[in-house]
N, C-alpha and C positions, 0 to 999 in steps of 0.2 A: 358822554358829555364831555363839549368843548373846553378846552384850556385857555383859560385868560390867566396869564401869569403875572397882570394887576390886580388880580381879584383874588389872593387867597384867601381857603377858608382857615377858621379858625383851627381846624384838624390839620391843615398843608401846614399854618404857620408854628405849629405843635413839632410836627417831623423837622421843619427847618431847625428850629431852636434846637430840639437833642439834638440832630445829626451835628450840628457844629458843635455844642458838646463832647461829641463822642458816646451819645447813649443812648439807647431804646426807645423810641417812642410808644411806649406801651399804652394802648387804647383800652384795654383791657377794664378798668375802671372809670371809664367813661360810656359801656353801653347804655341801650336805652332801654326802655321797655321790651322783654319778650326779649332780652339780650340780641337787641339791633345794634349791629357793631357800625362805627362812625364811618363816614366817607372820606376816602382819600385816592384824588383825581389820576388813574391813570398817567395821564398826559403829566403832572407836575412832577410823577415820581420820574419820569423820563428826561425832564430838564433839569431835575438836582441829579442824577448820575450823571448826567453828561456835562455837568456844572458849566452850564450857560448863562447863569446870574453868580458874577462873582461875588456876591455880599453871601450867597447861599454857600456855607463852607460844609466841606465834607471830609471828613478825617478818615483815617485808615480803617478802625472798624467798620466803617460803609453807611449805608442808609438801613436802618433795623427798622421795622415796624411790628409791633405785636395788637392781636384784636381787632384790625381795622378790616373795613369792606371799602377791594379795590373797585372803583368805578370807571368804566371803559377799558379799552384793550393796551395793554402795556406791551408796545412794541420798542425793542432795541435792535431792531435787525440791521448788520452792518454796524454796529455802533464798534467802536476800540477805545474809544477815548483821544486826547491830545497827544500824538506823537505816538499812537499806536501803543500806550504804554496800558493800554485796558480799561474798563470800567470801575468804579469802583465798587465790592462788595456788596449785595443786596439781599436782603433780609426779610421774608414775607412770612412770619410764624403766626400761626391761630387766625389766619386771615380769611376772607371769603374772597372769591376770585372768580368773576361770571363770566370773563371773556377768557379766550387762553393769551396764556405768555407766549410772544414768541422773540430768541434770544438768537434766532438764526445767523451764521456770520461774525457774529459779536462774540468778544474779548471782556469776561470778568473775573474780577479777582477772588469771586466766591459769590454761590446764590444757595440760597436755605431757603424751602416752601414747606419746612418743616409745620405740621399738624396743623395744614392750611387746607380747606375745600376749595377746588378748583376744577374747570372742563377740559383745560389742556395743558401743554407744555411743547412747545415749537424751538427746536435747536438744531439747525442740520449745520452742524461743519463749524459751531461754537466751539469756544476755547474757556474753561472755568480755568484758572489758575491755582484753586485750590480746591475745595471740597464741595460736592453737590448733594446736598442734604433735603431728599425728599422725605424722611423720615415721618409714620403716619398720615401722608396726604391721604385724602380723601376725594370721592367723585362728589358732583354739584349739579343739580337740576332740577326738574320736577321728580315728586316720588312716585318711584320704581323706574324713573329714567333716567337715575344720575350716570352721567358720563365722566371718565376722564382718563385722558390718553397722553402720550407722551412722544415725540419723533427727534430723535436724536443722533442721526445718522451719522457718522462722519465727526462727531464731538468728540473733543480733546477735553477730557478732566486730568489734574494734576495732582487732584488730592483722593479720598473714597467719594464712591458713588452711594450712596446711605439711603435705603428705601425701607428701612427697618418698619412694622407693621402697616406701610401703606395699601392702599386699594386703589386698584386698576380697573377701568371696564368699560369696554368698546359699547357702542349703542346695539341691542340686542339684534335687528337688523341690520347690521354694518358687518363688513369684512375689514375693518381696520384693524392694527395690532396694538393689542394695550399699550405695550413699549416697544418703538421699533428704535433698534440700537444698534442696526447695522453699521460695522467698521467704527463703531465705539473705541476711543484709547484712555484706558483708564491705569494710570500712574498707583495709585494704591488698589484698595478693594472694593467689589460689587457685593452690598449688601440687600440682598431679598429677603429677610429671615424676620424671626420673632413676630410673626402675624401676620406677614407680606401676605397678600390677596389679588390675585388678578383672572378677570374675564376675558380672556382675549388672549390671542399670542403676543409671545414677547420672543421678539429677532434680534438675536445676535451673531447672525451672520458674521465671518473674518471680524469678530471683535477680538480686540487685544486689553486684557484682565492684567497687569505683573503681581496684583496681590489674588488674595481667595475670593473667589464666587462662592457668596455663603445663600444658600437656601434653606436651610436648616428651621421648620415647622412651617416655611411657606408653604401656600397654595394656588396652585395655578392651572388652568382650568380654560379649556379648548376643545374639549369632546366633542368627535361629530361617528353621525353612527354608518358612516363609511371609512370609519377608520383613516381619514386620512386629515383630521383637526392637529395641530401642533399647539402644545403649549411650551415650550422651550425649542428654540432653535439656534445650537451653536456651532452649525457647521463653519469649518474651516477658521474658527474661532482660536485664540493662543490664550491660555489661562496661567494663573500660577498652579491655582488648585482650584478642584472644585467638590462642593458641599452639599447634598441634596438629603438631607438626613434628617432623622428625631422629629416625625410627624410631619415630615415632608410630605405633600398630594399633589400629584399633575394628576390630571386625566387631559387624555391628547397625547400626541406623542413629543419624546423626550428626545432631540437630535444632538450628535456629537461627533456626525461624519466628519473626518478629515482633521476633527480637531487637536489643538496641539496643548497639551498640559502637564509643566514643569511637575509637579507633583502630585498629590493625590487624589483620586475622585473616591466622596464618601458617600455611600448612598444607604447605610445601615438606618432600618428601622424607618425605611422610608415607603410608598405608595404611590405606584407606577399604573395607569389605567389605560387601557389603549386597544380593548376587547376584538379580537379577528385582525388585529396588525401589530405592529412595533411598539412596543411601548416604552422602549428602551434604545435607542439605536447608535451604538459608538462604533459601528463600522469603521474600520485606516485609522481611527483615533491614536494618536501619541503619548502615552501616559509615561512621565517619568517615574510614578511614584508606585503606589498599590492602586486596587481597585477592592475597598471595603462595601462589602452588603451584608454584613452579618442581620439576619430575618428584617431583609427586606422584603416588599411583597410585590410582583409584578403579575398584571392582568395583560397577557398580549407579549409579543418576543420580547426576549432580550439579545440585541442582536452585536458579535463583538467579531464579526466578519474582518481579517486580516489588520484587527488592534495588534498593537505593540504595549505589552504592559510590562514596565521595566523589574517591577518585583511581583507578587504575589495579586491572582484573583481571589478573594476572600470571600465566599458566597455562602458560609455555614448558617443552617439554620433558613435560609431563604426561602421564601413560595413563591412558585412560576407557575403560572397557568397561561397554557393558550391556548384558547378554545376555539373551535372551526364553525362551529352552530351554535347558536342559541342556547339548544338543549342542553349543550355542553358535554354531547357524551361522544366526543371525537376532538381528538388535538391535535394542534398542529407544531414546527419545529417552536419548541422553550425558547432553549440558548443556543445561540449558533454562534459557535467559535470559529468557523472554519478559518482556516491557515492564519489563528493568531499565534501569537509569537509572546509567551508570557516568561520573564525570566525568572520569578518565583515560582511558586507552588500553586497548583490551581486545587482548593480547596470547596468541596460540596457538600462538607461532612453533613449530617443534620438535615439538608435541605427536602423540600419537599417539592418536585417538580412533576407537573403534568402537560407530556408532550414528551417532544425529541431533544437530549441533551445531546448537541453535534460539535464536535471536535475532530473535525476531517482535516489531515494535513498541518493538524496544529504543531506547536512547539514549546514546548513545557520543560523550561530550565531545572523545575522543582520537581517535588512527588506529585501527584495526581491525586486525591482521596476521595472516597463518594461515601465512609462508614457511616453510618445511621439515617442516610436518608432515605427517601419514597421518591423512585421513580417511575413514575405510573403512565404506559401508555399502551395498554392492552391492545394486542392485534398487529401490533406495529414496534418499531425498533424504541425503547426508551433510553437506550444510550448507545452513541455509533460515531466510533473514532477511527475511521480508517488512514491510515500510516502516519498517525501520532506518533510523536516524537515526547518520552517523558523521559527528563534527569535523573529522576530519583524514582522511587516505587510508586506502583499502582496499587491504591488496597481498597478493600472493601469491607473494611472494620472499625470496629467504634473506637473514637480517638481516646487516647490515655487519659484525656480528662472525664471519660463516658457522656459527653457531649450528644445528645439523642434525644431531642425532643418529641418524637415520631413512636417512639420505642427502643429497645434494646438489640435491634436489628436492621439490617439493610435489605429493604423490600424493591427489586425489580420486576414490573409488571410488562411483558411485553419479549424483548431482546435486547441483549446487549452486543456489542461489537467491537473488537480492535482489533481487526485483519489488517494483517505488515506493519503492527504496531511495533515500536522500538523503544524498549524499557531498561534502562541505563541501569537500574536497581532492580528490587525483586516482584514479582507478584503475589500478593496475598489476598484470601478474603475468611472470613469467619463471621459465625451468625449471618449470615446471607441466604434469603429466600426468595428464590424463581418463582414466579408464578406467570402460568399463561392466560389467552391464548399469545402465542408469538406471532413474529413477522410473517406473512405471503403464506396465510392461512394454516400456520403450523397450530395443533392445539395445544402444546406444552413451551414454555419458555426454551428463548434460545441465547447461550452465552457461549460467545466465541472470540479466542484468539487467535484465528489461523494464519499461519504463515507468522506469526507474531516472531520478535528475536529477545528473549530478554536474558540480561547479564546474568542479574542473581537468581535465585533460587522462585520455586512456584511453590508456597506454604497454602495448602487447602484444610481448611478446617470448619467443621458445622456448615454446612450448605444442605438445604433443605429444596426438593422438589417435586415436582410431578413425576409421576412413571414416564409420560410422556413427552417429556422436558430432554433439549440436548446439550450436552456440551461438548467443544468443537475446537479442541488444541491441533488440529491436522495440521502437520507442515513448521507446530512452533518448536521453536528451541530453548530451554534453559540452562543453568549451571546447575541446579540440583533439583533435585522434586524431594520437598520435604512438606508431607500431606498426613493427613488419618485418613486412610485408604478405607475406613468404613464409612465415617460419616462426615467427609473431605469434597465426598463427590456426587452427593444425593442419593435418592434412593437405588437399591440396585437397579429396579427397571429402571431407569433415567439412562439412555443414550450419550456412549463417550466415545467420538470421533479423534482417536490415536493415532491416524495414518500419517505417519514421517514425524511423529512427537518426538525429538530427542532432548535429553539430559545428559551431565555429566556424570553424575550418581546419583546415589538415594539416600537419603538423609534421615528417613523418618524411624520414629521410634519406635523398636519390637517390630521392623519389619519382617513378613512373613510370604513367603512365597504363595502361599496358600492363596492367600486376600489380593496380592498382586496377579495372580492369575484370573480370580474372579472380576479385577479392576479392567484387565488386559482383556477379558471375553466381552466386555460391555460394547465393543464397536460394533457399528449399527452393520456395517459391512464388513467380512473377513479382509485382512491385510497381515502379511506375514512380518513386517516389517516391525510394529508395536512387540512383538515376541521375541523377534531377534534384538533388537535394542534393548528390551529389560536384561535379556541372557546376558548380550555383553555387558551390561552394566553390572549384573549379579557375577560374571567372572573377575572382571578389573578387581571388584571388592572381596575376590575370594570364596564366592561360595560356590563354587560348580558345579557341586550336586543339585543346588537350586535352580541354577543356570540350565543344565538339563533337563531336568524335571519342566520347566517353561517350554523349552524346546518341542519336548515330548510333548505336552499338549497343545502346542503349535500345529503337531502335524496332522494331531487326532482330528485337530477342529478342521483345519484342511481339508482332511479326507471326507470329512462330513458334510462340509459347506462349500467347497471350492473344487474337486473332482471335476475334472472335463466329462465322463460320462462313466458308464457300469463298469466299462473293463479296468479304467483307471480308477475308479473308487476299491473293486477288488482287490487289483494289484495294491493299492498302496493299505489296506485294511490288512492283506495279510502281512505284510511288509511291518505295519505298525505291529500287528498280534504277537509274529514270531521275535522281530529285534528291536522294537521298539524305535525303528528308523535309523539303524543303526547305532541310537543313544542310548541302549538300555542293556549292560551286561547281564542283569539279571534274568530280563524277557529271552534272549539268544541262549543263557544257560538252561532256562527250562524247556523252549522251544528243543533243545539237542537233548537234552534227558528225555523228554516224551518221544522222539524219533526214535533213538535207539530202544527206547522200552518197546515200543510199536516192532522195531527190527528181532528184536529177542523175541517177542510174541508169533511173529511173522515167521523164523526159523522154524519154532518148537510146533508150530501148527501145521508147517510143511511137512515137518519130520514126521509128526503123528500121522499126516495121511499117506504117508508114501510117497510123495513130490522133491523128499530131497532127498538124493540120491549120489553115488559117488562114479567117479570117471567109469567104473566098471559095470553100472547099472545098480549096483545093492543100496540097500536104505541106508542112509549116512549116518545115524544112529549116534553113536559117539566121537565121529570121528573129526568134528567140530564144536569147537564151543560158540555157542550161541551168542554168546556177547560180543566176543572177537569177531566173530562171522559176520554179526550185523553193521560192525564197526570199519570191518575191511571192507563191505560194500559201499558203506555211504560214503567212506574217504577214499577215493581212485587214486590221491596219490602216495598212500601210505599202503603198502604189500604186509599182512601182519597172514597169508600165506593159507587162508581160511576158503576162501574162493578155488583154489587148484584142489582142493579134497571135495567138494561137495558143490552142486548145483541144482537147481530146478529143472524136472522131470518125473518118469513114473517107474515105481517099482513094480513086479509082479503082484503085489497082493495090496499095492495103490486103493486108496478107498475115492479115487475121484472121479465127477461129472465127465460124463462120456460126450457130453456136449449135443448141439445140434449137426445133421450133416446139411450142408449148403444146396447139395446136388447127389441124387442118386448115383452118377458116375463118377464123384470129386470124392479125392479122400479127405477134403479141408472141414472142418467142424467148428464149428460157433458155439462158444462157452466151455471147451473144452479143457478139464480142471488144471491139467500140466500146462497146456499155455497161459492161462490165467497168471498161473505163479510165476513163469517167465515174465511175463508183463509185468507184473509185481514187481518183481524182484529188478527189473529195469528202470523202473518208475522212481523207485525206493532208491537205488544209485543216481539217479537224475536229481532226486530232491535233496540228498544227501552231498551233492556238490554245490548246490545252491546255496545250504545251511550254511556249508563250510566257506564258504565265501562269504556270508553275512555275517558268521561269525568271526571271520577274520576283519571284514571293516568295524566289526563293534568293538571287536576287544582293543583293535589298535589305536582307538579312539578319532577316527579320522573326522567323525560327523559331529564329536564334540567340542564346546565352544571353547574357542582360544583366548588368552590373553591380546589385547591391542599392542 
């Protein structure tokens, strides 16, 4: 409608008068039939704000209308008032504004459109010296086609930007943003809470908000089938704090890439949905406080790649599921914290995660806790944290307050891997269940701490596994082993790769060498290191006899499963049976006793057959003592004078086998009795010498474990 300054309507005269008095021009009582609001021309408001008519006084409260209908487009582009002081405050409360308001490059003391219905607000690089109040604004248009968008790129607001309960909506077939707030500067807080609703993207790239950005209870919808739709984009923004909690809902990606947030990021009880894509992306964000996600729900990936969090990452009770197929039978990386730096603790206690939790190369200043959670990614890695650095403990046990919304145990389905981790505290698990299938086609679950360095103890309690599970601690080291050897390592059929695992001591209550031996024997491929290391630890603790038994068992096992061939197996078996590999004085003592008994029996048999004769050829009979004779033959270094009295031969009455002639013209006979006894005598002497050497080695303790 054209504006004629000399022809003001009664309603406009009412505005002039109320403004002159510093009061609100309240048209609410003047509404017509059906609630039709009285009309006020936009051109009139422009002239009033610019103070072009000296008779129209505008005092400090500014121009304030309630319950009016604004006709025409209110264009305040490039308006800043006399001397650049700025336009007075403008409040259009509970009004209907059919055409967009444009305040681009202008300056106002304050702007309020609270509870109004309008189609658009343009304010590129505008300056508002006070508050921008868009609380409870709603879109205007034909039924079902209502739209309301705002373009405030580069705008500066020296107070709060309040949009509590506001409803923004782009056109259904449009790619416009619901709110374009790129590079906006807000000295106060940005409030998108208490029923705020937006259909379309809210673009806050490079925004600067000194106070809190509150999206508590807000709803942000811009999801697309290809997962590229964005609900909120804070990339590169600088914020005082961010709250997306308490019934917060976002459909479409929420982005915080490289954002700088001085305080906390609170997403507790929020819902983020961007299936098949990244639902909440805070990669490379710098957060000066905590990330609090208690019982938040994420459908899609939560990305913290390269993020810096000064205090705790708290995801207790969170539900994160990153489906990769519409059927939901396979999952991708649900939580990606690659190279993240967390100054405090990382808490996933009671979380329910479907997909991979990834902490590769992350640095966690406090402890890392998974107790009471469910981490499901069958056939793949459920948790993977290679090269992670943990400043406190790494735990898989229930919290002290008993918080476990999914049952009184921790469940890992798939694999968990902490290869080359460095843990400055201890590693502990209790009430932990591992389920298969594992990664890379493994039938059972895989639980790996290969090559990890653990400054504190390993505490193992109440681990439930399948028979084909594998626990890999190869190459790892810790200060102490404090485990329940019966229940802390799964069922006996589960394998434990202990090759290279080192620990300074064993603190387990009621430690028994037989139970420890069964534990050592569960390694899938034989290695002597687990046995020798356990024996060394036992020796340092003063349990030398238990250490000897473990080493003896190690040699027995190596003989059975790791011999180089049949001959090596035979020799090793004999060494073990006779002398316990130089570790068992009772075995060598029994072997010597049996050997001497055999010698005595041989002496008596030879004499009875007439094969033991004196140098004159007579039967020896009482010329020697059978036991001393056997000792004299078996111990060549000791001369008891027995062999000089008698030796193998044939007396005239000897009942010995004549043997078989090798040829009619030869005197050589095969299996001739006296010759057999001479061979037996020589063999007995050789074996006696060998047994003597083995006895010296065994009784001297050369092979026994020594203190370090």
